[in-house]
ROBA-271305 format. One record per atom (N, C-alpha, C, O): residue in one letter; x, z, y. Coordinates in steps of 0.05 Angstrom, whole numbers, plus 5000, padded with zeros to 4 digits. Layout:
% ROBA-271305
AXZY/...
//
This chain:
% ROBA-271305
X501650004976/X500050005000/X501750005025/X501149875045/X503950165024/X505650165047/X506949895053/X507249815076/X507649755030/X508849495034/X506849295047/X507549145065/X504349315037/X502349145048/X501849215078/X501349035094/X501949475084/X501449555111/X503749455130/X503249355152/X506149475119/X508449375135/X508249075140/X508848975162/X507448925119/X507148625122/X504948565143/X505248385159/X502748715142/X500548675161/X501548725189/X500948575208/X502948945193/X504049005220/X505948795230/X505948725253/X507648685212/X509548475219/X508048225228/X508848095247/X505948155213/X504347915220/X503047955247/X502947765263/X501948195252/X500648245278/X502748235300/X502148125322/X505148335295/X507248325315/X507948035322/X508347965345/X508147865301/X508747575306/X506547445322/X507047285340/X503947515315/X501747395329/X501747485358/X501047325376/X502347735362/X502347835390/X504747725405/X504647715430/X506747645391/X509147535405/X508747245413/X509947155433/X507047105398/X506746815404/X505546765431/X506546595446/X503346905439/X502246855465/X504246915487/X504346785508/X506047115482/X508047185502/X509946945506/X510746895528/X510546795484/X512146555486/X510746335501/X511946195518/X508146305496/X506646095510/X506546155540/X506645975557/X506346425547/X506246495575/X508846415589/X508746325612/X511146435575/X513646355587/X513846055590/X515345955607/X512345895573/X512645605574/X510945485596/X511045235599/X509245635610/X507445515630/X509045365652/X508145145660/X511245465662/X512745315683/X514145065673/X515144915689/X514145015646/X515644795636/X514744525647/X516544365655/X512144455649/X511344195660/X512344155689/X513243945696/X512344375706/X513244355733/X516244295733/X517244135749/X517744445716/X520644395715/X521244115705/X523043985715/X519644025686/X520043755675/X519543545697/X521043345699/X517443585713/X516843395734/X519043395755/X519943175764/X519943635763/X522143645783/X524743515772/X526143375786/X525243565746/X527643455734/X527543145734/X529543015739/X525143045727/X524842745726/X525142625754/X526442415757/X524042755774/X524242655802/X527142655811/X528242465822/X528442885806/X531242905814/X533042715799/X534942605809/X532342675773/X533842485757/X533542195767/X535442045768/X531042125775/X530641855786/X532141825812/X533341605817/X532142025830/X533642005855/X536641985850/X538041845863/X537642135829/X540442135823/X541241855812/X543341755818/X539541745795/X540141485783/X540041255804/X541341055801/X538341295824/X538041095846/X539041215872/X537841165893/X541241365871/X542241505895/X542941315917/X542341355940/X544341095910/X545240905930/X542840775944/X542840745968/X540840695929/X538440575940/X537040775958/X536140705980/X536841025949/X535541235966/X537041275992/X535741306013/X539641285990/X541241326015/X540941086034/X540941126058/X540740846023/X540440606040/X537840606054/X537740556078/X535640676040/X533040696053/X533140916075/X532040876097/X534341146069/X534641356089/X536241266112/X535641336135/X538341106107/X539940996129/X538440826148/X538840836172/X536640656138/X535040476155/X533240646173/X533040606197/X531740846161/X529941006177/X531541186197/X530641206220/X533741296188/X535341456207/X536441286230/X536741376252/X537041026224/X537940846245/X535840806266/X536540806290/X533340766258/X531140746278/X530840996294/X530540986319/X530941226280/X530541486295/X532841526314/X532441606337/X535341476305/X537641516322/X537641326346/X538241406368/X536841066341/X536740876363/X534840946385/X535440946408/X532341016377/X530341086397/X530841356410/X530141396433/X532141536395/X532841796408/X535041766429/X534741866451/X537141626422/X539341586442/X538441406465/X539341446487/X536541226459/X535541046480/X534241196503/X534341116526/X533041426497/X531641586518/X533641706538/X532741796559/X536141716531/X538241826549/X539641616565/X541541676579/X538741366564/X539941136579/X542941126575/X544441166594/X543841076551/X546741076545/X548140846559/X546940636565/X550740876564/X552340676576/X553140466556/X552740496532/X554240236566/X555140026548/X557340126529/X557440046506/X559040296540/X561240396523/X560140576501/X561140566478/X558140736507/X556840906487/X555540736464/X555840806441/X554240526472/X553040346452/X555140216435/X554740186410/X557340136447/X559540016432/X560740216411/X561240146388/X561040466420/X562140676402/X560140736379/X560940766356/X557540746386/X555540796366/X555340566345/X554740616322/X555840326354/X555740096336/X558240056319/X558239886301/X560340206325/X562940156312/X562840196282/X563940016268/X561540406270/X561440426241/X560040186228/X560840106206/X558040086241/X556639846230/X558439606231/X558239436213/X560039576252/X561839356253/X563939366231/X564739156220/X564739596223/X566639626201/X565339536175/X566739406159/X562839606171/X561439506147/X561339206146/X561839086125/X560639086168/X560438786169/X563138666162/X563338466148/X565338776173/X567938676167/X568738696138/X569938516126/X568038916126/X568738956097/X567138766080/X568238646061/X564538716086/X562938536070/X563938246074/X564138096054/X564538166098/X565537896103/X568237856090/X568937626082/X569838066088/X572438046075/X572137966046/X573937826035/X569938046033/X569637996004/X568137735998/X568037655975/X567137596019/X565537356014/X567237136001/X566437025981/X569537076013/X571136856003/X572036895974/X571636715958/X573337115967/X574137145938/X571737165920/X571937075896/X569437265929/X567137285912/X565937005906/X565336945883/X565736835926/X564536575922/X566436405904/X565436275886/X569036405910/X570836235894/X570936325865/X570736155847/X571236585860/X571436675833/X568836645817/X568936575794/X566536705830/X564036685816/X563336395809/X562336345787/X563736215828/X563035935823/X564835815801/X563835685783/X567435865803/X569335745784/X568835855756/X568735695737/X568536115753/X568036225727/X565236155716/X564936115692/X563336135734/X560636065725/X560435775714/X559035725694/X561935595727/X561735315718/X563835245696/X563335065681/X565935405695/X568035345674/X567035395646/X568035275627/X564935565643/X564035625616/X561535465609/X560435505588/X560835275625/X558435105620/X559334825613/X561134715625/X558034705594/X558534415588/X557134255610/X555334355623/X558034005615/X556833845637/X553833825636/X552533815657/X552633815612/X549733795609/X548334045620/X546434025635/X549434285613/X548234535622/X548534565652/X546634645666/X550934505663/X551334535691/X549634335707/X548734395729/X549234095695/X547433905708/X544633995710/X543233965730/X543634125688/X540934235689/X540734465708/X538734485723/X542734635709/X542734855728/X542534745757/X540934845773/X544234545763/X544134435790/X541534305796/X540434335818/X540334155777/X537834025781/X535534225787/X534034195806/X535434435770/X533334635774/X533634785800/X531734825815/X536134855806/X536635015831/X536034845856/X534634945874/X537034595857/X536534435881/X533534365884/X532534355906/X532134315861/X529234265863/X527834505874/X526034485892/X528534745865/X527334985876/X527935025905/X526135085921/X530534985913/X531235015941/X529634825959/X528534905980/X529434575951/X528134375968/X525134445970/X523934435992/X523834515948/X520934565948/X520334815965/X518434805982/X521735025961/X521135275976/X521735236006/X520335346023/X523835096013/X524535056041/X522434886055/X521634946077/X521634666043/X519634496056/X516934636057/X515434606076/X516234806037/X513834966038/X513835166061/X511835206075/X516235286065/X516435476088/X516135336114/X514835446132/X517335106118/X517134956143/X514234876148/X513234896170/X512834776127/X510034696131/X508234936138/X506534916155/X508735166124/X507235406130/X507635496159/X505735576173/X510135476169/X510635546197/X509135376217/X508035466236/X509035116211/X507634926229/X504634986229/X503334976250/X503535036205/X500635096203/X499935346219/X497935346234/X501535556216/X500935806230/X501235776260/X499535876275/X503235636270/X503635616299/X501435436311/X500835466335/X500335256295/X498135086305/X495535246305/X493735186322/X495235426286/X492735586285/X492735816305/X490835856320/X494935966307/X495036196325/X495536106354/X494536226372/X497135896357/X497835776383/X498935996402/X497736056423/X501236116395/X502336336411/X503236246439/X503236406458/X504035996441/X504935896467/X502835886488/X503335916512/X500335836480/X498035826499/X497036106506/X495536136526/X497836306490/X496936586495/X498936726512/X498436956522/X501336616517/X503436746532/X504036576557/X506036426557/X502336586577/X502636426601/X504536546621/X505336426640/X505336806616/X507036946635/X509836996625/X511237176634/X510636826606/X513336856595/X515336776617/X515236556627/X517236956623/X519336896643/X521836796629/X522436866607/X523236626643/X525636506632/X528036686637/X528736736660/X529236796616/X531536976620/X533936816631/X534136576630/X535736966643/X538036846656/X540336826637/X542336976639/X540136636618/X542336586599/X543736336607/X542736166622/X546236316598/X547836076605/X546635836593/X545735846570/X546535606607/X545435366595/X547135256572/X549535316571/X545835106555/X547234996532/X549034766542/X548134586556/X551534776534/X553434566543/X552634296531/X551634286508/X553134086546/X552333816537/X553733736511/X552633616494/X556233816509/X557733746485/X556833886460/X557333796438/X555434116464/X554534276441/X551734196432/X550734286411/X550434016447/X547833916438/X548133716415/X549833536416/X546533756394/X546833606370/X544433426366/X542233486375/X544833206352/X542733026344/X542433036314/X544133136300/X540232926305/X539632926276/X541832776261/X542732876240/X542632546271/X544632386257/X547332526256/X548632536235/X548132656278/X550632796279/X550633036259/X552533076245/X548333176258/X548133406240/X548333326211/X549633456195/X546933106203/X547033016176/X549832926168/X550832996147/X551132776186/X553932686180/X555832926178/X557632926162/X555433126195/X557133366194/X556833516168/X558733636158/X554333516157/X553933646131/X555733516110/X557033656094/X555833246109/X557533116089/X560433146096/X562133166077/X561133136121/X564033176128/X564933456119/X567133486109/X563233656123/X564033926115/X564033956085/X565534116074/X562333806071/X562333826041/X564933736029/X565833836009/X566133536042/X568633426032/X570933486052/X571733316068/X571833736050/X573933826069/X576533686063/X577333646040/X577933616085/X580533476081/X582733676076/X584933596066/X582333926081/X584334136076/X582934386067/X581434516083/X583234456042/X581734686030/X582534946043/X580935136045/X585034966052/X585935216065/X584635236093/X583735446101/X584535016107/X583235006133/X580235066131/X579035176149/X579034986108/X576135036104/X575435326104/X573135406108/X577435496097/X576835786097/X576635896126/X575736126129/X577535746145/X577635846173/X575935686192/X574735796211/X575835416188/X574535236208/X572735036194/X572934996170/X570934916210/X569134716200/X568934486221/X569534526245/X568034256212/X567934016229/X565334026245/X563234106235/X565533936270/X563133906287/X563533656304/X565633616316/X561533486305/X561633236320/X560633286349/X558533416353/X562033186368/X561233196396/X561232916408/X562632736399/X559532886428/X559232626442/X560432656470/X559532826485/X562232486476/X563532486503/X562432236518/X562932016510/X561132286541/X559932066557/X561832016580/X562532196595/X562531766583/X564331676605/X562931466621/X561831276610/X562931496648/X561831296666/X563931086673/X566031146682/X563230826668/X565030606673/X563730426695/X561430336692/X565130386717/X564130226739/X565229946738/X567629906735/X563529746740/X564329466741/X565329396769/X563829426788/X567829316771/X569029276797/X567829036812/X567829026836/X566728846797/X565528606810/X562728656819/X562128616843/X561028756801/X558228796808/X557629076818/X555529116831/X559329266812/X558829536820/X556929686802/X556229916808/X556129566779/X554329706761/X555829916745/X558129896739/X554330126740/X555530356725/X554230356697/X551830366694/X556030356677/X555130366649/X556230626637/X558530706643/X554730746619/X555530986605/X556530916577/X555130796561/X559030996572/X560230946546/X560431206531/X561431406541/X559431196507/X559431446490/X561531426469/X561831226455/X563131636467/X565231656448/X564731896429/X564132116439/X564831846403/X564432056384/X567132186377/X569132046371/X567132446377/X569632596371/X568932826352/X567132986357/X570432836330/X570133056312/X572333266317/X574733206319/X571433516320/X573333726325/X572733956307/X570633976294/X574634146305/X574334376287/X573534616304/X574734666325/X571634756294/X570735006308/X571035236289/X571235206264/X571235476300/X571635716284/X569335776265/X567035726273/X569835866241/X567835926222/X568435806195/X569035566194/X568235956174/X568835856147/X567035626139/X564635646144/X568135426127/X566635196118/X565735246089/X567135156070/X563535386085/X562735466058/X561735226042/X561935226018/X560635016055/X559834786040/X562234646027/X562134566004/X564434626042/X566834506031/X568034676009/X568934565988/X568034936012/X569035115992/X567435095966/X568535095944/X564735085969/X563035075946/X563434815931/X563534805906/X563634595946/X564034335933/X566634335917/X566734235894/X568834435929/X571434445916/X571334625891/X572334555870/X570134865894/X570035045871/X568334945848/X568934985825/X566134795855/X564534675833/X566234475818/X566234475793/X567634305832/X569234105818/X571534235802/X572134155780/X572734445814/X574934585801/X574034725776/X575334705755/X571634855777/X570634995754/X569834815731/X570434865708/X568534595738/X567734405717/X570134275704/X570134235679/X572234225719/X574734115708/X576034305688/X577034225667/X576134565696/X577234765678/X575734765651/X576834785630/X573034745653/X571434755629/X571934525610/X571534545586/X572934295620/X573434065603/X576234075590/X576833915573/X577934265599/X580734275589/X581034445564/X583234445552/X578934585556/X579134745531/X581234965534/X581335105554/X582835005513/X584635225512/X586835205533/X587935405542/X587534965542/X589634935562/X588635055589/X590335135605/X586035065593/X585035185618/X584535475617/X583635595636/X585035605593/X584535885589/X586036065609/X584736245620/X588636035614/X589936215633/X588636215661/X588336425673/X587935975670/X586635965697/X583936095697/X583136225716/X582436045675/X579736175673/X579936475672/X578436615685/X581836585657/X582236875655/X583036985682/X582237205689/X584636835697/X585336925724/X582936975742/X582637175755/X581136775742/X578736795759/X576736995748/X575237115764/X576637025722/X574937235710/X575837505719/X574137675727/X578437565718/X579437825727/X579137855757/X578538075766/X579537635772/X579137655801/X576237725808/X575737895825/X574337605793/X571537665798/X570937955791/X569338085805/X572138055770/X571638335762/X572838525783/X571638735789/X575138455794/X576438625815/X574638635839/X574238845851/X573638395847/X571938385871/X569438545867/X568538685886/X568238535844/X565738695839/X566338995840/X564639145849/X568639075831/X569339365833/X569739445862/X568939665870/X570939265878/X571139325907/X568439335920/X568039495938/X566639165912/X563939165923/X562539435918/X561139535935/X562939545894/X561739805888/X562740025907/X561240195915/X565340005914/X566440205932/X565240165960/X564540365973/X565039915969/X563939865996/X561039955997/X560140046018/X559539925975/X556739985976/X556140275982/X554040345993/X557940455975/X557540735981/X557940796010/X557041006020/X559140616025/X559340646054/X557040506068/X556540566092/X555640326054/X553640166067/X551340326080/X550440246102/X550340556069/X548240696083/X549040786111/X547440776129/X551540876113/X552440966140/X552640726159/X551840736182/X553840506149/X554140276166/X551540156174/X551240076197/X549640136155/X546940026162/X545540196183/X544240096201/X545840466181/X544540636200/X545540586228/X543940566247/X548140556232/X549140506258/X548740216268/X548540166292/X548640026249/X547939756257/X545139746269/X544639616289/X543139866255/X540439866265/X540240016292/X538939916310/X541540246294/X541440396319/X542640246342/X541640246364/X544940106337/X546239956358/X544539726368/X544439666392/X543139586350/X541539356358/X539139456374/X538239316393/X537939686368/X535739786383/X536639856411/X535139816431/X539039966414/X540040046440/X540739806457/X540739826482/X541239566445/X541939336461/X539539196474/X539839026491/X537039266466/X534739156479/X534339276506/X534439516510/X534039106526/X533839196554/X531139326560/X530939546570/X528939186553/X526239276560/X524339216537/X523538986534/X523739416521/X522139366497/X519239286504/X518139106492/X518039416525/X515239356532/X515039076543/X513138926535/X516838996560/X516738726571/X517138516550/X515938296550/X518938576531/X519538386509/X517038356492/X516338136484/X515638576486/X513238566469/X510938406483/X509438266470/X510738436510/X508638296524/X509137996526/X507237846524/X511637916529/X512237636534/X512437476508/X511537246506/X513637596487/X514037446462/X512737576438/X513437516415/X510737746443/X509437886421/X508037706402/X508237726378/X506437516413/X504937326396/X506737136380/X506237066358/X508937056393/X510936886380/X512137036356/X512336936334/X512937286361/X514137456339/X512037496317/X512737496293/X509537546325/X507437586305/X507037346287/X506537366263/X507137106299/X506836856284/X509036826264/X508536766241/X511536876273/X513836846254/X513737056232/X514136986209/X513037306239/X512937516219/X510637476199/X510937526175/X508437366209/X506237306191/X507037086171/X506437106147/X508436886180/X509336666163/X511336776142/X511236706119/X513236936151/X515237056132/X513937226112/X514737236088/X511837386120/X510437556101/X508937396080/X509037456057/X507537186089/X506037016070/X508036876050/X507436866027/X510236786061/X512136646043/X513436826023/X513736755999/X514137076032/X515437256013/X513537405995/X514337485973/X511037456003/X509237605988/X507237445972/X505837545954/X506937185979/X505037015965/X506336775952/X506136725928/X507736615969/X508836355959/X511036405937/X510736305915/X513036565944/X515236605925/X514236755899/X515036675877/X512636965902/X511637095877/X509936905860/X510136925835/X508336735872/X506736545856/X508536355841/X508036295817/X510636255854/X512536075840/X513836225817/X514136105795/X514736465822/X516036615800/X514136675777/X514936635754/X511736755783/X509836815762/X509036565747/X508636565722/X508636335761/X507836085748/X510035995728/X509335875708/X512536045734/X514635955716/X515236155694/X515536075671/X515436405701/X516336615682/X514136775669/X514636895648/X511736785681/X509536955672/X510337245672/X509537405654/X512037325691/X512837605694/X512037705721/X511337555739/X512037975724/X511238095749/X513338055771/X515538155768/X512737895792/X514737845813/X515438095829/X517738115839/X513538275832/X514138515848/X515938715834/X517338865847/X515838705808/X517838865793/X520638745797/X522638885798/X520738475799/X523338345805/X524238415833/X526538465838/X522338425852/X523038505880/X524138785881/X525938845896/X522938965864/X523939245864/X526839255857/X528339425867/X527739085839/X530539075832/X532338965853/X534739015853/X531138825873/X532738705894/X532538855920/X533438765941/X531339095920/X530939245944/X533439305959/X533539295983/X535639375944/X538139435957/X539239195972/X540139225995/X539138955961/X540038715975/X538238655999/X539238576020/X535638695996/X533738646018/X534338826042/X534438736065/X534839086037/X535439266059/X538139206072/X538439226096/X540039116055/X542639036066/X542338796084/X543738776105/X540638606077/X540138376094/X538938446120/X539638326141/X537138646121/X535938736146/X538138866163/X538138826188/X539839016151/X541939146167/X544038966177/X544938996200/X544938766161/X547238596169/X546338346183/X547738236199/X543838236177/X542937996189/X544437746178/X544537546192/X545737766155/X547237546144/X546837536114/X547437726100/X545837306104/X545537286075/X548237256061/X548437336038/X550237146075/X552837126063/X554137396061/X555437466041/X553837566082/X554937836080/X553538006060/X554738196049/X551037946054/X549438096034/X549937986006/X548938105987/X551337776003/X551737645977/X553037835956/X552137835933/X554938005963/X556038185943/X553938375932/X553938435908/X552138475950/X550038655940/X548038505923/X546938615904/X547338255931/X545438095915/X546538045887/X545038065868/X549137985884/X550337955858/X549938215841/X549138205818/X550438435853/X550238695839/X547338755830/X546938845808/X545438695847/X542638745840/X541738565817/X540438665799/X542438305818/X541438125798/X542838155771/X541638135750/X545438215772/X546938235747/X546738515734/X546438525709/X546838725749/X546838995738/X544039115736/X543439255717/X542339065756/X539739185756/X537739015741/X536239115724/X537638755747/X535638575734/X536738435710/X535238305696/X539338465704/X540538365679/X540238065675/X539637975653/X540637915697/X540537625695/X543237525683/X545237665686/X543237295672/X545637175660/X547637125682/X547036995702/X550137225678/X552137195699/X552836905704/X553636825726/X552636735683/X553236445687/X551236315706/X551936135721/X548836415707/X546836315725/X547236415753/X547236265772/X547636685756/X547936795782/X550436695796/X550436655820/X552636655781/X555036565793/X554836275804/X556336205822/X553036125792/X552635845802/X550535835823/X550935695843/X548335975820/X546035945837/X546336095864/X545735985885/X547336345863/X547436505887/X549236405909/X548436395932/X551836325903/X553436225925/X552335975938/X552435955963/X551135795922/X549935555934/X547435635949/X546935535971/X545835815938/X543335895951/X543836035978/X542435995997/X545936195979/X546636336004/X547436146026/X547436216050/X548235906018/X549135706038/X546935506045/X546635436069/X545435406026/X543535186031/X540635276029/X538835126039/X540035496016/X537235576013/X536435766035/X536936006033/X535135666056/X534435826079/X531435806085/X530735676104/X529835926068/X526935906072/X526036026098/X524535906114/X526936276104/X526236406129/X527136256153/X525736236173/X529536146152/X530535986175/X528935736179/X528435656202/X528235596157/X526535356160/X523935416173/X523035266190/X522635636165/X520035716177/X520435776207/X518835696224/X522535926213/X523036006240/X523635766258/X522635746281/X525235576247/X525935336263/X523635136265/X523734946281/X521535166249/X519135006251/X517235126272/X515934976286/X517135386273/X515335526292/X516335506321/X514735446339/X518935556325/X519935576352/X519635326369/X518635346392/X520335086360/X519934846377/X517034796384/X516434716407/X515134836366/X512334806372/X511435016392/X509834946410/X512335256389/X511735466409/X512735396437/X511335426456/X515235296438/X516335216464/X514834976476/X514434966500/X513934796459/X512434566469/X509734656480/X508834556500/X508434856467/X505934966478/X506435106504/X504635096522/X508735236507/X509335376533/X509535186556/X508535246578/X510734956552/X511034766574/X508734566576/X508834376591/X506634616560/X504134456563/X504234186548/X502634016554/X505934166528/X506033916512/X504533946486/X504734156473/X503133746477/X501733746452/X503233556433/X503533316439/X504033656410/X505433496390/X503433376371/X501733516361/X503733116366/X501932976348/X502733026319/X504733156313/X501132906301/X501632936272/X504432836265/X505932956249/X505132596275/X507732476269/X510032656278/X512032686264/X509732776302/X511832956312/X512033216296/X514233326292/X509733316287/X509733556270/X511133496243/X512533666233/X510733256232/X512133186207/X515133176212/X516733266195/X515933056235/X518733046242/X519933326244/X522133376236/X518333506257/X519333786260/X519733916232/X521734046228/X517833876214/X518134006187/X520533896172/X522034046160/X520933626173/X523233506159/X525833586172/X527833646158/X525933576198/X528333646213/X529033946209/X531434016206/X527034116209/X527534406204/X528634446177/X530334626173/X527734286157/X528834316130/X531834246130/X533434386118/X532534016142/X535333926144/X537034126160/X539234196152/X535934226182/X537434416199/X537934676184/X540034796188/X535934766168/X536435016154/X538634996133/X540035186128/X538834756121/X541034716102/X543734736116/X545634846104/X543934636140/X546534636154/X546934886170/X548934916183/X544935076170/X545135316187/X547535486180/X548835596198/X548235506154/X550335686146/X553135576154/X555035716154/X553235316160/X555835186166/X556235136196/X558134996203/X554535256212/X554735216241/X554735496254/X552935656247/X556535556273/X556535816286/X553935866301/X552735666311/X553136116304/X550536186316/X548336026304/X546735886317/X548236036277/X546635836261/X543835796271/X543135566277/X542236006273/X539435976279/X538935836305/X537235646307/X540335916326/X539735796353/X541035526357/X539935356370/X543435486346/X544735226349/X543335006334/X542834786345/X542535066309/X541034856294/X538234816306/X536934616301/X537235016321/X534634986334/X534734746353/X532734606357/X537034706366/X537334486384/X536934216370/X535934026382/X537734206345/X537333956329/X534333896327/X533533666330/X532734106321/X529834056317/X528533996344/X526733826346/X529434126365/X528334076392/X528933796402/X527233666414/X531333706397/X532033436405/X530433226390/X530033006401/X529633286366/X528133086350/X525333036362/X524232816358/X524233226377/X521633186390/X521833196420/X519833236434/X524233166431/X524733136460/X523833386476/X522533356496/X524533616466/X524033866482/X526633936496/X528733946483/X526533996522/X529034056537/X530534286524/X529334486516/X533134256522/X534834456509/X534834726524/X535234936512/X534334726550/X534434976566/X532135156558/X532335406562/X530035056546/X527735226540/X528335416517/X526935616514/X530535366503/X531135546480/X531935826489/X531836016474/X532835846515/X533636106525/X531336306526/X531836546527/X528836216525/X526536396526/X526536576502/X525836816504/X527336476478/X527036636454/X529636786447/X529836906426/X531636766464/X534136906459/X533737206456/X534937336439/X531937326472/X531637616474/X530737736448/X531437966441/X529037586432/X527937706408/X529137586383/X528437666360/X531037406386/X532237276363/X533637466344/X533537436320/X534937676355/X536437866338/X534637996318/X535438046295/X532138076326/X530338216308/X529238026287/X529238086263/X528337796295/X527237596276/X529337496257/X528737426234/X531837486267/X534037386250/X534337576226/X534937476204/X534037826229/X534338016207/X532137996187/X532538016163/X529737946197/X527437926178/X527637666162/X527237656138/X528337446176/X528437186162/X530837186143/X530737046122/X532937336149/X535237356131/X534437496105/X535237416083/X532837706108/X531937856084/X530137676067/X530137696043/X528537506080/X526837316065/X528637106051/X528137036028/X530737016064/X532636836051/X533836956026/X534136826006/X534537216027/X535737356004/X533637375981/X534337335958/X531137435988/X529137445967/X528737165955/X528337145930/X528836955971/X528636685960/X530936615941/X530436485921/X533336705948/X535636655931/X535236805904/X535836695883/X534337055906/X533937205881/X531837095863/X532237075839/X529537015875/X527336895859/X528336635847/X527736575824/X529936475862/X531036225851/X532836285827/X532636135807/X534536485829/X536236555806/X534536645782/X535236575759/X532436795787/X530636885765/X529236655752/X528936645727/X528336455768/X526936225757/X528836055740/X528135975718/X531235995751/X533135835737/X534035975711/X534335845690/X534536235713/X535336395689/X533236365667/X533936345644/X530636375674/X528536355654/X528536075641/X528036045617/X529035875658/X528835595648/X531135525629/X530735355611/X533535635634/X535835545619/X536935755599/X538835705585/X535635985598/X536736205582/X537036125552/X539036185539/X534935985542/X535035905514/X537135695508/X538035675485/X537935545528/X539835325523/X542735425527/X544535305515/X543135635543/X545835725548/X547035875524/X549435865519/X545336015509/X546436165487/X547636425496/X547636485520/X548636595477/X549836855484/X552336815502/X553636615501/X552937025517/X555137005536/X557837075524/X559937025536/X557837185499/X560437275488/X561237095465/X562537185445/X560636835466/X561536655445/X564536605446/X565836635467/X565736545423/X568536495422/X569136215432/X567336045433/X571636175440/X572435905450/X572335705427/X572835775404/X571735455434/X571735245413/X574535175404/X576435205419/X574735095379/X577335025368/X578434765380/X580834725383/X576634575387/X577434325398/X578434365427/X577234515442/X580534235434/X581534265461/X579734135482/X579934205505/X578033965473/X576133835492/X573533985494/X571833925511/X573134195477/X570634345478/X570634535502/X572734635510/X568234575514/X568134755538/X568735035530/X568135125508/X570035185548/X570735465543/X568235635546/X566835615566/X567735815527/X565636005529/X566736265541/X568636375530/X565536355562/X566836575577/X566336845565/X564136895554/X568237025569/X567937305564/X569237445588/X571237355598/X568037665597/X569237805619/X571937915611/X572537945588/X573537985631/X576238075626/X576238335609/X578038375592/X574238505613/X574138755598/X573338705569/X573838885552/X572138475562/X571338425535/X573438275518/X573138235494/X575538195531/X577638045517/X579138245498/X580038455507/X579338175473/X580738345454/X583738345459/X584838155471/X585138555449/X587938575455/X589638345444/X591538255457/X588838245421/X590438035409/X590037765423/X591737585419/X587937735439/X587437485452/X588137495482/X587937295496/X589037725491/X590037735519/X592637585521/X594337595503/X593037445543/X595437285546/X597637465558/X597537545581/X599737515541/X601937675550/X603937495565/X603637245565/X605937625577/X607837465593/X609237255577/X609737035586/X610037325551/X611537135535/X609636895528/X610536665529/X607136955521/X605236735514/X604736565538/X604536315536/X604536695561/X604136535586/X606436335590/X606036105598/X608936435585/X611236265589/X611236025570/X611735795578/X610536075544/X610435855525/X608235655532/X608635415529/X605935755540/X603735575547/X604535405571/X603835165572/X605835535591/X606735385615/X608735165607/X608634945618/X610635235589/X612635035581/X611434805567/X612334575569/X609234855551/X607934645537/X606534455557/X606634215554/X605334575578/X604034405597/X606034235613/X605234085630/
//
């Protein structure tokens, strides 16, 4: 009986102990929720800091603005942002060259041809759609007729030699594509100017104007020429088989080094973006006057950019891939925010690579080919902007553009957006090309100078989203044909080389100094 009594007491003690354990477990769901939130923030720490940097930049800019800071104060406040821009631009050249060469060296000509065809078709379609959308919106909203009190800012007039025509711009595109000096292409690009000379006839006294065409070099990297050369260089390496292995491994390792440097720079980007945003807010002279004079124009451009990025591009992505485009956008948020802060799709290219390859897991062979070209020629936001602005200026001066002129504007804006990345002050300089096509005076462009800095950042972010969607579409179309990324090299010397990153190369296949010497002597 005593044993049974002891067992009964033990069972009762266990039962009474169980509720006590449940009582201790009540805070567990709260702790689990907090742990998951903190874990998500820790895993996306860089993205969280970048978003915080953008908001803090707005707060800092408007707070300091209330104290009427001096020009020197604004310069000092913008200095950390200037450092970020310099670091990003420093990485553009090695990133483009290494990514293009390695991306094309591992593709056979058939695959690279399909990649190029899909990418260029996507670029042309989205760019022309953006230009048409801009023209439709500016004709419906008619912002130029709603802003009758727009005052002309006192900016310097456009020099006659800097005014471009459609023919000159198209020829300059091809001249820059085929650079005569690849080293010079990293620093300068070709630009055509027209020199007008008055010649007087000594007999009759008549004056005739003689036009002379002169090509000169202006500051700014010629990315079109670099891309053309790197494409040819990479394809040639791919046809050399094992003899091209040392050169391919060099660019593979160079690309890996650049990506590691990009990761280091990215941890500084939240600070740089914060001061970039704050500095640009402080540079605006009169916010209220700017909103009153150009508010409807800005609203038209922003509406077009929103429709293109939230409707047109997602529809294209979903129609091709049958996947959620906004989940894809979530993976590109870091690149989008960097584009807003820097105002340059080329400067944001390192971040775009990182988002697509590491976050969205796209094939590196696709991103290395599509992104460098897209950052140069795919300018959806710029095409829309350059279609809206000339029609807006025509409405301001009381001119009505016919259907034929609107078609000219859309086509010219498409061509101008392609050349925007290869011309300094891209958006405004190429705008002269569109304006000259419909005979709008070049001096009228100074009206939109005051707000161009803000719209430039928004359209740059749309350009980045367009590049990312393009890479996703092309990746879906060619993924089954490219095969796995870690294939071994073909035994035939004429077979294309299948790439592996430098970290994936096995020890026995790494080229040591003695092997390099023997391979060089054979060549």
